[in-house]
Backbone bond lengths (Angstrom), bond angles and torsions (degrees), N, CA, C in turn:
res aa  C-N    CA-C-N  psi(-1)  N-CA   C-N-CA  omega(-1)  CA-C   N-CA-C  phi
1 M - - - 1.466 - - 1.524 112.40 -
2 K 1.330 120.40 143.89 1.379 121.11 178.85 1.547 110.04 -106.23
3 I 1.334 115.91 154.77 1.459 120.27 177.32 1.518 112.59 -60.01
4 E 1.293 118.62 -27.97 1.512 122.49 -179.52 1.597 107.66 -63.17
5 T 1.300 116.06 -35.59 1.483 115.19 179.54 1.534 111.40 -62.92
6 L 1.325 115.26 -42.00 1.419 121.07 179.98 1.576 110.02 -68.12
7 R 1.209 116.68 -41.59 1.463 118.85 178.19 1.525 113.13 -63.38
8 K 1.380 113.35 -33.04 1.550 114.53 174.98 1.488 109.33 -65.46
9 I 1.264 118.68 -40.44 1.439 121.93 177.53 1.513 109.70 -61.97
10 G 1.355 118.54 -39.01 1.384 121.20 176.88 1.479 114.99 -62.48
11 K 1.258 116.83 -36.96 1.431 120.35 177.57 1.583 110.65 -65.11
12 R 1.350 118.24 -40.01 1.403 119.19 177.73 1.603 111.21 -65.02
13 L 1.295 114.21 -41.61 1.441 115.95 174.90 1.529 116.26 -56.90
14 L 1.266 112.29 -43.30 1.490 118.07 -179.75 1.482 113.91 -63.48
15 K 1.391 114.73 -27.69 1.478 115.64 -179.61 1.509 116.58 -78.60
16 E 1.388 113.26 -22.21 1.425 118.45 -176.95 1.573 117.11 -114.47
17 V 1.269 113.64 -44.42 1.502 119.40 -170.83 1.521 113.00 -62.49
18 P 1.306 122.31 -44.91 1.547 119.37 -171.00 1.583 106.80 -62.29
19 S 1.253 124.93 -21.85 1.396 125.02 -174.67 1.570 110.03 -83.00
20 I 1.262 116.78 -23.27 1.427 121.39 -175.84 1.556 111.97 -64.33
21 K 1.293 119.86 -36.56 1.453 121.26 -176.46 1.567 114.05 -67.13
22 Q 1.371 115.88 -11.81 1.435 122.02 -177.02 1.497 110.60 -76.22
23 D 1.280 118.15 -17.56 1.427 121.52 -169.44 1.610 107.05 -95.00
24 P 1.296 121.85 114.63 1.462 121.85 -176.21 1.483 111.47 -63.13
25 M 1.393 120.29 -22.51 1.437 121.31 -179.06 1.582 110.88 -69.57
26 T 1.305 117.32 -14.31 1.461 118.22 179.57 1.477 114.05 -78.51
27 K 1.290 120.15 -8.31 1.450 125.35 -175.27 1.526 114.23 -73.64
28 A 1.446 117.68 -18.49 1.353 119.38 176.41 1.543 110.85 -77.74
29 A 1.328 118.79 134.84 1.477 123.85 178.39 1.554 109.51 -70.97
30 L 1.352 114.38 140.06 1.471 122.99 -179.82 1.519 112.37 -81.38
31 G 1.428 114.92 -23.80 1.432 119.52 -170.95 1.574 107.85 157.52
32 I 1.346 113.77 -157.29 1.415 122.44 -176.19 1.453 108.83 -117.61
33 G 1.352 119.35 122.94 1.430 123.31 178.85 1.524 114.23 -73.56
34 A 1.275 117.72 173.80 1.562 125.75 -173.16 1.612 105.03 -60.55
35 A 1.341 114.86 -33.12 1.486 116.69 -172.98 1.556 110.29 -83.39
36 G 1.345 115.29 -4.36 1.487 116.47 178.29 1.507 117.44 97.80
37 D 1.310 115.48 0.63 1.534 118.35 179.65 1.531 106.90 -102.34
38 K 1.332 114.76 162.19 1.434 121.22 177.28 1.617 111.32 -66.98
39 T 1.373 114.25 137.70 1.422 120.48 -179.82 1.462 110.07 -100.78
40 Y 1.289 118.06 131.35 1.504 123.36 178.83 1.541 104.91 -115.22
41 F 1.345 111.00 161.84 1.431 118.66 -178.03 1.516 112.83 -53.25
42 I 1.326 115.50 -41.17 1.442 117.63 -179.02 1.521 112.08 -65.40
43 D 1.342 116.41 -35.09 1.525 117.09 176.39 1.560 110.35 -64.80
44 K 1.350 115.93 -45.91 1.454 120.38 -178.91 1.500 112.84 -62.47
45 R 1.387 117.91 -45.89 1.423 117.94 179.98 1.528 113.75 -65.90
46 A 1.407 117.23 -40.97 1.432 120.51 176.06 1.512 110.76 -59.59
47 E 1.309 117.37 -41.93 1.432 120.54 -178.47 1.587 112.41 -62.89
48 E 1.389 112.03 -42.25 1.392 118.03 176.26 1.501 116.74 -55.33
49 I 1.353 112.26 -41.90 1.510 123.65 178.18 1.585 110.73 -62.34
50 V 1.415 111.30 -47.71 1.487 115.41 176.90 1.494 113.42 -59.39
51 I 1.398 115.66 -49.50 1.411 121.26 -176.37 1.565 111.32 -61.31
52 S 1.294 116.80 -42.19 1.474 121.93 178.94 1.542 108.79 -60.61
53 G 1.340 116.03 -42.94 1.436 118.89 179.85 1.534 115.50 -63.97
54 L 1.345 110.63 -37.87 1.476 117.43 -179.29 1.547 108.41 -68.14
55 E 1.424 116.92 -43.39 1.410 119.67 179.22 1.520 112.08 -61.95
56 E 1.272 117.33 -37.33 1.502 122.63 179.40 1.538 111.71 -66.93
57 S 1.325 116.97 -21.52 1.487 120.34 -178.30 1.571 107.07 -66.10
58 G 1.295 121.71 -25.71 1.463 122.83 178.66 1.548 111.26 87.01
59 E 1.290 117.00 -0.80 1.465 116.72 -174.98 1.493 112.18 -96.48
60 A 1.406 116.57 153.05 1.406 121.36 176.36 1.522 111.45 -78.90
61 L 1.310 116.01 123.94 1.481 120.09 -169.00 1.516 108.14 -143.04
62 T 1.344 111.39 149.27 1.497 118.12 169.58 1.515 107.61 -116.02
63 V 1.334 112.73 108.76 1.490 120.90 -173.92 1.561 111.22 -92.12
64 I 1.358 114.19 127.88 1.462 120.82 176.33 1.580 106.07 -113.30
65 A 1.294 115.82 107.76 1.487 118.50 -171.90 1.556 110.60 -123.19
66 E 1.269 115.65 154.14 1.449 118.59 -175.12 1.545 112.01 -66.83
67 E 1.336 120.23 -35.05 1.456 118.75 -176.59 1.547 112.51 -92.20
68 L 1.322 117.92 -48.70 1.493 120.16 -176.78 1.537 116.76 -83.35
69 G 1.313 114.96 -18.45 1.469 117.81 -177.99 1.544 109.85 93.35
70 V 1.391 111.54 -124.56 1.460 119.04 -179.06 1.491 110.38 -110.25
71 R 1.382 118.42 130.09 1.467 120.04 174.43 1.544 104.84 -139.55
72 E 1.294 110.14 140.86 1.502 118.93 176.88 1.529 108.92 -101.48
73 I 1.358 112.75 134.21 1.455 120.48 176.47 1.538 105.45 -111.81
74 K 1.308 116.06 130.10 1.434 126.41 -176.32 1.607 110.90 47.75
75 G 1.300 112.65 45.94 1.501 120.20 174.02 1.570 111.91 85.47
76 G 1.322 119.36 -1.63 1.367 121.68 174.91 1.606 112.78 93.53
77 G 1.291 115.03 157.82 1.522 119.20 -179.96 1.569 106.17 -177.23
78 K 1.328 115.18 -131.01 1.453 120.84 -179.87 1.506 108.70 -51.24
79 R 1.348 117.78 143.40 1.433 121.36 176.28 1.509 112.61 -82.89
80 V 1.344 113.94 137.73 1.530 119.02 -179.93 1.498 104.82 -124.08
81 L 1.334 114.72 111.31 1.474 119.56 177.47 1.585 110.02 -89.28
82 V 1.270 116.65 121.91 1.471 123.29 -171.53 1.613 109.30 -120.11
83 D 1.243 113.87 125.43 1.480 115.48 163.57 1.518 104.77 -120.06
84 P 1.304 118.41 99.45 1.464 123.33 -172.28 1.510 115.32 -59.19
85 I 1.287 119.42 -41.29 1.470 126.15 166.78 1.457 113.59 -131.95
86 D 1.317 114.12 103.50 1.468 121.75 175.49 1.460 108.78 -88.57
87 G 1.345 120.56 107.41 1.377 126.65 -172.21 1.491 111.19 102.19
88 S 1.360 117.91 37.98 1.497 124.07 -178.00 1.493 110.06 -60.50
89 R 1.329 122.69 -38.50 1.429 123.53 179.97 1.589 110.40 -61.76
90 N 1.367 114.84 -36.37 1.399 119.77 176.55 1.626 108.46 -62.27
91 A 1.363 110.51 -45.28 1.404 116.02 -172.77 1.609 113.73 -65.89
92 I 1.297 113.20 -39.24 1.491 116.02 -177.72 1.461 108.99 -79.13
93 A 1.317 121.69 -14.77 1.472 126.15 179.40 1.546 108.38 -93.75
94 G 1.403 117.34 -5.65 1.424 117.08 -177.33 1.550 113.71 78.82
95 I 1.275 114.23 19.38 1.517 114.77 177.40 1.510 106.82 -96.43
96 P 1.400 116.36 128.75 1.475 118.48 -164.57 1.592 109.89 -88.97
97 F 1.357 112.15 69.09 1.489 115.88 172.93 1.502 109.64 -151.82
98 Y 1.291 117.62 90.38 1.468 124.62 179.13 1.484 111.94 -161.97
99 C 1.267 117.88 163.62 1.510 123.49 -167.73 1.456 109.26 -157.37
100 T 1.339 111.18 176.39 1.520 122.42 170.09 1.487 108.76 -118.84
101 S 1.283 117.06 133.72 1.436 121.62 -177.63 1.521 112.79 -120.50
102 I 1.302 118.71 131.23 1.473 122.38 175.10 1.453 113.00 -135.33
103 A 1.336 118.51 132.76 1.416 127.67 176.74 1.486 114.52 -127.80
104 V 1.308 117.22 138.69 1.419 121.34 -177.42 1.533 109.13 -116.56
105 A 1.301 118.56 129.27 1.465 121.29 -178.50 1.532 111.87 -126.94
106 D 1.333 116.16 136.88 1.477 120.59 173.97 1.550 110.44 -95.40
107 G 1.287 112.60 59.91 1.507 116.58 -175.24 1.513 105.01 161.63
108 K 1.398 114.68 -172.66 1.448 123.89 -174.43 1.501 116.69 -104.33
109 T 1.339 117.29 1.73 1.445 120.53 -173.90 1.582 109.15 -124.93
110 L 1.314 108.97 164.80 1.462 117.07 178.79 1.490 116.18 -56.05
111 E 1.350 118.37 -36.49 1.412 122.40 -177.43 1.560 110.15 -72.75
112 D 1.385 114.73 -10.96 1.433 116.15 179.85 1.566 112.70 -86.66
113 I 1.320 116.86 -3.22 1.410 119.69 -179.60 1.555 111.31 -65.11
114 E 1.309 116.28 129.54 1.501 120.66 -172.15 1.525 110.42 -119.06
115 I 1.300 121.44 -19.87 1.497 123.52 -178.60 1.530 104.79 -141.74
116 A 1.307 115.75 142.08 1.446 122.91 177.48 1.532 110.12 -136.51
117 Y 1.308 121.74 140.29 1.393 122.07 174.29 1.569 110.32 -149.34
118 V 1.352 112.31 133.09 1.455 126.47 177.00 1.423 109.21 -127.64
119 V 1.373 116.04 126.25 1.465 118.57 170.59 1.624 111.55 -120.97
120 N 1.270 109.90 126.90 1.526 118.67 172.78 1.432 112.80 -67.05
121 L 1.261 120.80 105.57 1.437 124.57 -176.40 1.585 116.21 -71.28
122 I 1.370 116.13 -1.28 1.370 117.91 178.59 1.588 110.94 -96.27
123 N 1.304 114.74 -43.55 1.480 121.46 -174.97 1.531 112.92 -116.60
124 G 1.294 120.34 -4.08 1.430 123.28 178.56 1.537 117.08 79.89
125 E 1.330 115.73 4.56 1.486 117.34 177.81 1.485 112.93 -64.58
126 E 1.364 118.22 133.94 1.427 122.89 -175.74 1.440 109.77 -113.79
127 F 1.301 119.08 141.34 1.463 125.55 174.99 1.565 105.02 -128.83
128 W 1.333 113.52 132.96 1.470 117.99 176.44 1.560 113.01 -147.00
129 A 1.239 116.52 154.56 1.486 122.70 178.30 1.497 110.49 -141.42
130 E 1.323 116.93 144.25 1.468 121.73 168.38 1.553 110.01 -122.56
131 K 1.285 116.32 135.75 1.423 118.06 -172.45 1.528 111.10 -58.22
132 G 1.264 111.80 131.76 1.536 121.81 -177.57 1.522 116.60 72.19
133 K 1.343 115.36 4.83 1.489 119.39 -176.88 1.482 111.03 -118.90
134 G 1.381 119.97 -9.20 1.464 120.02 178.05 1.484 111.86 107.88
135 A 1.378 113.22 176.32 1.410 124.08 178.50 1.551 109.37 -114.87
136 F 1.359 118.15 151.24 1.422 117.42 -172.32 1.563 108.93 -143.27
137 F 1.368 114.92 147.21 1.490 121.23 172.08 1.534 105.28 -119.89
138 N 1.281 115.73 119.74 1.442 121.03 178.20 1.596 110.86 53.09
139 G 1.274 114.81 31.15 1.467 117.62 -177.68 1.517 121.36 92.38
140 K 1.297 110.89 -9.74 1.539 119.17 -179.78 1.537 110.08 -98.28
141 R 1.233 116.01 132.98 1.545 119.75 177.69 1.507 112.84 -61.03
142 I 1.326 117.48 131.79 1.463 121.32 -179.09 1.553 109.61 -121.79
143 Y 1.413 107.94 159.45 1.444 115.41 -178.70 1.658 107.49 -140.18
144 T 1.291 111.04 154.00 1.454 114.99 178.74 1.501 114.46 -76.95
145 Q 1.325 119.31 178.92 1.464 122.11 -178.90 1.538 111.52 -64.33
146 K 1.305 116.78 144.17 1.441 120.39 -174.62 1.504 113.02 -95.64
147 D 1.295 118.00 -36.63 1.489 116.65 -176.33 1.592 108.59 -91.61
148 D 1.414 113.06 -175.94 1.425 114.70 -173.69 1.529 112.74 -115.39
149 E 1.369 118.51 34.85 1.361 124.38 173.75 1.512 112.66 -88.60
150 F 1.340 116.31 136.09 1.483 119.54 178.04 1.572 111.78 -80.41
151 Y 1.290 117.46 73.62 1.506 119.49 -175.97 1.587 111.22 -69.03
152 F 1.340 111.52 -40.73 1.467 117.41 -171.99 1.487 108.32 -152.37
153 V 1.312 114.08 116.46 1.520 121.79 -176.50 1.600 103.71 -113.37
154 A 1.273 116.24 121.46 1.473 122.23 178.97 1.556 103.56 -108.04
155 Y 1.341 115.91 151.74 1.474 117.47 -176.22 1.495 103.83 -153.15
156 E 1.426 112.64 158.15 1.562 122.61 169.98 1.538 105.96 -113.91
157 A 1.268 113.48 134.71 1.436 120.62 172.13 1.508 113.83 -125.26
158 Q 1.364 111.84 98.63 1.502 113.89 -177.89 1.557 108.76 -72.46
159 S 1.259 114.75 -35.70 1.480 121.52 175.94 1.497 110.01 -126.53
160 P 1.353 117.86 86.82 1.524 120.88 -173.67 1.465 116.00 -48.29
161 S 1.310 119.08 -38.20 1.442 121.30 -173.99 1.503 113.47 -67.73
162 K 1.372 111.42 -29.37 1.547 120.84 178.67 1.544 110.83 -90.49
163 D 1.368 112.69 -47.82 1.443 119.42 -167.25 1.575 114.38 -73.65
164 I 1.323 114.64 -42.15 1.465 120.14 -174.48 1.509 110.10 -62.61
165 P 1.287 118.90 -50.08 1.560 117.15 177.34 1.443 115.87 -56.53
166 R 1.303 119.38 -29.15 1.499 125.55 -177.73 1.526 109.89 -72.49
167 I 1.330 118.71 -21.45 1.477 120.12 -173.62 1.547 108.87 -122.24
168 M 1.335 114.78 4.71 1.520 115.95 -179.86 1.498 115.36 -55.93
169 P 1.326 122.68 -38.72 1.504 118.96 -179.76 1.491 110.36 -59.62
170 L 1.336 118.41 -34.54 1.404 119.18 179.59 1.572 111.70 -75.29
171 L 1.374 116.83 -44.18 1.434 119.51 175.10 1.475 113.43 -57.47
172 A 1.372 114.99 -36.36 1.518 112.19 -175.27 1.481 114.62 -75.96
173 K 1.314 117.88 -8.25 1.484 119.76 176.72 1.508 113.50 -102.27
174 S 1.284 116.19 6.52 1.431 125.86 174.44 1.496 117.50 -85.97
175 R 1.287 123.00 139.18 1.382 123.17 178.86 1.521 107.30 -70.44
176 K 1.366 119.16 -38.29 1.488 122.50 179.02 1.635 105.23 -140.09
177 T 1.307 113.43 147.97 1.406 119.80 172.85 1.514 111.49 -135.50
178 R 1.312 114.84 147.48 1.513 120.98 -179.78 1.529 111.97 -144.44
179 C 1.266 119.33 137.90 1.472 123.30 164.60 1.476 109.02 -109.51
180 L 1.380 113.37 95.93 1.429 119.41 -167.45 1.562 116.67 -88.96
181 G 1.367 112.89 -18.09 1.462 116.40 172.99 1.489 120.72 86.89
182 A 1.277 115.94 14.73 1.508 120.40 178.17 1.510 108.15 -146.81
183 T 1.337 116.26 93.77 1.507 118.41 -173.71 1.523 111.08 -56.95
184 A 1.183 124.23 -44.18 1.505 126.66 -175.60 1.543 109.04 -62.39
185 L 1.252 120.28 -38.57 1.474 122.48 178.69 1.508 110.89 -73.59
186 D 1.401 113.94 -40.04 1.474 116.56 175.62 1.524 108.97 -54.52
187 L 1.312 116.37 -51.83 1.537 120.51 -176.11 1.499 109.39 -65.99
188 A 1.362 122.03 -30.33 1.395 121.34 -176.26 1.568 108.31 -72.87
189 Y 1.348 114.64 -37.23 1.456 115.52 -179.41 1.588 111.87 -79.22
190 L 1.343 113.60 -20.19 1.468 118.57 169.91 1.626 107.54 -63.83
191 A 1.305 110.60 -48.58 1.534 115.62 -178.09 1.591 109.30 -61.47
192 F 1.380 113.74 -30.56 1.472 120.01 178.63 1.505 112.03 -70.38
193 G 1.342 116.47 -19.61 1.460 120.14 -170.39 1.384 121.97 95.34
194 A 1.361 115.56 2.38 1.464 123.52 -178.02 1.538 113.42 -82.37
195 I 1.337 116.78 -28.96 1.440 123.43 -179.82 1.482 110.61 -117.08
196 S 1.321 117.92 134.86 1.433 122.11 -173.94 1.588 111.36 -82.04
197 V 1.378 110.78 -41.78 1.512 116.32 -173.03 1.531 105.28 -144.01
198 F 1.283 115.08 141.71 1.524 121.65 169.38 1.578 104.93 -125.58
199 V 1.373 113.58 133.96 1.489 116.65 -175.72 1.586 103.74 -138.64
200 S 1.261 112.47 140.00 1.498 121.58 173.32 1.479 109.12 -144.05
201 P 1.350 115.61 103.89 1.528 120.55 -177.60 1.465 116.59 -69.66
202 S 1.270 120.73 -33.09 1.451 123.25 -178.77 1.590 110.19 -81.51
203 P 1.339 113.80 151.32 1.468 115.17 -178.98 1.514 114.53 -58.91
204 S 1.292 115.31 133.99 1.466 125.67 174.89 1.504 116.80 -106.39
205 R 1.325 120.27 157.50 1.431 119.93 179.20 1.548 107.55 -96.15
206 S 1.303 115.60 150.27 1.458 119.27 -174.40 1.485 116.02 -58.40
207 F 1.316 118.72 -31.57 1.493 118.69 -179.12 1.494 111.77 -75.32
208 D 1.401 113.75 -13.67 1.495 117.73 177.14 1.545 109.46 -71.95
209 F 1.292 120.88 -34.41 1.371 123.11 -172.96 1.579 116.68 -128.21
210 A 1.370 112.29 8.70 1.503 115.01 -176.56 1.557 110.18 -60.98
211 S 1.281 122.25 -47.45 1.421 122.21 -179.21 1.500 109.64 -64.02
212 G 1.361 115.90 -43.45 1.505 117.22 179.77 1.525 112.89 -64.15
213 W 1.268 119.86 -28.31 1.468 121.74 176.53 1.488 110.04 -57.83
214 L 1.383 114.75 -52.55 1.488 115.90 179.14 1.504 116.02 -66.73
215 L 1.331 116.27 -41.52 1.414 120.70 178.63 1.472 113.31 -59.69
216 V 1.307 119.45 -45.18 1.471 122.16 175.55 1.488 114.99 -59.02
217 R 1.354 114.03 -49.99 1.446 121.07 -176.91 1.459 112.61 -63.63
218 E 1.377 118.91 -43.59 1.426 124.58 -179.56 1.529 113.50 -69.35
219 A 1.324 111.92 -22.85 1.499 115.57 176.83 1.547 114.80 -88.80
220 G 1.371 112.11 -4.32 1.468 116.41 174.31 1.561 113.08 106.83
221 G 1.332 116.15 9.26 1.462 120.15 174.84 1.474 120.26 -88.18
222 I 1.363 117.26 179.03 1.475 123.32 -177.03 1.540 106.83 -119.29
223 F 1.349 115.42 141.99 1.459 120.84 -172.61 1.538 108.81 -142.08
224 T 1.378 116.91 110.01 1.466 122.11 177.46 1.546 108.51 -134.87
225 D 1.402 112.16 -167.13 1.505 114.32 165.54 1.514 108.72 -91.54
226 I 1.257 120.58 -178.35 1.439 119.99 -171.51 1.520 112.89 -75.37
227 R 1.304 119.73 -6.01 1.411 121.11 175.51 1.604 110.88 -102.30
228 G 1.333 115.47 4.27 1.435 120.65 176.87 1.484 116.50 91.62
229 H 1.393 116.03 4.46 1.456 121.08 -176.38 1.522 110.75 -82.79
230 T 1.303 119.77 137.83 1.455 121.39 179.02 1.447 113.17 -58.85
231 I 1.336 120.94 154.99 1.446 123.51 -178.62 1.521 106.49 -131.77
232 K 1.357 120.44 15.62 1.466 121.39 -171.85 1.470 110.63 -72.97
233 S 1.394 121.84 -16.92 1.481 121.71 178.35 1.526 110.44 -99.02
234 L 1.291 116.99 13.64 1.469 121.89 -176.54 1.568 108.15 -65.94
235 D 1.249 119.87 136.92 1.447 128.32 179.56 1.513 110.06 -68.37
236 L 1.355 118.00 133.39 1.436 121.65 176.39 1.575 111.79 -83.70
237 S 1.292 117.76 104.82 1.436 119.79 -168.50 1.541 108.77 -155.41
238 L 1.316 120.08 -174.16 1.457 125.74 -178.27 1.511 111.40 -90.32
239 E 1.379 119.36 -5.53 1.394 121.41 -175.76 1.470 114.63 -79.85
240 R 1.378 114.72 147.26 1.489 119.31 168.60 1.453 109.89 -78.70
241 N 1.366 115.43 118.75 1.493 115.93 -169.30 1.489 116.80 -142.10
242 T 1.325 119.73 2.47 1.456 116.45 176.37 1.533 111.62 -163.12
243 S 1.367 112.84 148.19 1.421 120.25 171.67 1.609 107.52 -79.18
244 L 1.248 113.78 170.47 1.566 115.56 -175.41 1.533 109.82 -135.30
245 L 1.334 112.36 141.86 1.362 120.93 171.43 1.478 105.76 -143.76
246 A 1.416 118.20 113.80 1.460 119.49 177.75 1.545 107.81 -126.35
247 T 1.312 116.39 138.56 1.459 121.33 -176.97 1.559 109.35 -138.70
248 G 1.402 113.14 169.00 1.389 114.71 -174.20 1.562 113.59 -79.67
249 N 1.375 116.14 -22.91 1.447 118.74 -176.35 1.547 108.14 -159.81
250 N 1.371 112.69 174.86 1.481 117.98 178.22 1.478 113.77 -60.81
251 G 1.292 119.24 -38.66 1.468 121.60 -177.24 1.512 110.67 -63.63
252 L 1.403 116.03 -44.88 1.451 119.26 177.54 1.559 110.54 -63.25
253 H 1.292 114.12 -38.77 1.448 117.39 -177.00 1.459 113.06 -65.81
254 E 1.297 118.51 -43.65 1.473 122.87 -179.18 1.509 110.55 -65.98
255 K 1.258 116.25 -41.34 1.450 120.83 176.69 1.528 110.89 -62.92
256 A 1.274 120.00 -43.29 1.509 123.77 -179.14 1.458 106.55 -69.15
257 L 1.254 122.96 -39.63 1.487 120.58 -178.74 1.589 110.48 -68.48
258 R 1.314 116.57 -35.49 1.454 117.75 176.41 1.507 109.86 -63.64
259 L 1.322 120.12 -43.07 1.408 121.91 -179.93 1.514 112.04 -65.42
260 L 1.265 115.01 -43.57 1.565 120.46 -177.71 1.558 109.34 -65.60
261 S 1.280 117.44 -32.70 1.442 123.51 -173.89 1.586 107.83 -68.32
262 R 1.279 120.74 -13.94 1.464 121.98 175.49 1.526 113.31 -67.37
263 I 1.384 112.45 -26.21 1.400 117.83 -174.82 1.517 110.49 -107.51
264 L 1.349 112.05 -43.15 1.555 116.98 -173.26 1.533 108.51 -76.84
265 K 1.280 115.74 129.91 1.477 124.11 -177.73 1.456 107.75 -120.50
C-alpha cells in the first residue's frame, strides 16, 4: 500500500467528518464497538469512509478496527489498524482535538508496521511515516526533540484516580503537562518535536498507538512500556495489552524511567 492511498482517504474524511460534531443528535451512543467502547455516529461514519477507501484500493487486506473488529478484504492480507476517531469523546463534546489513525503492517506484530498515517480532523494537518524512510508532517521531514528537558509532558489517564498518582513524579518535573485525549495525535506531535514525553500507565490497544509507534521511531524517538520494556513484539489485536512511554530521545527516556521507578514496583 502507498501513502497516497491513505492520504486520499484522509481527504474524504476532512470533507465530511468535521461537520458531524455540530449536530447535537450525534451525542447519543449507537452501541458498543468491537473493542468494548461506546460507538457514536461520528465513529461509525468515519470508519465507513476508511473501509470504503481501503476496499477501493484493490488490495487484499485484514482490517482491525475499533468499531467493526476484524474484516477481511479480498480474502485478507496485510494488517491495517484503524482508529476511525481517536478522541471521539472530544469530538462529541465539541472539543477540537481528534483524528483518524491508520497503520499498515506486513505481519502480526508492532515491529511489522511499515506505514503510518494520522490526519488531524480539525485543521487537516497530516502526519505519516514509512519504515526506513522517515516521518513527515504535511510532506516535510520531522524529528523529535533533541535535548533532555521536560518542556511538555502529555499523558492519558483512563482511570485518573489510579493513573495520575503512578506518573506524578514525571508530571511534577515537567514545565507543562496536558491530557489532550487523543493518543495518536499526542504521538504525532511528539514525532514533530512539540511534545517531550507521552505516557499512558493503563493498558492500551494496538490500534490506539500503532501509527504513533512508527511516527515516533522514524522521527528519532524512543518507545517502550512504562517500565522500559520493549513492545516491538506486541501482537496487533483488539486487546488492551500494554502501557506506553514515548519520548524524543534516549536522554529523555532514561530520565523519565528513573522518575517513574519511584512509584512503580
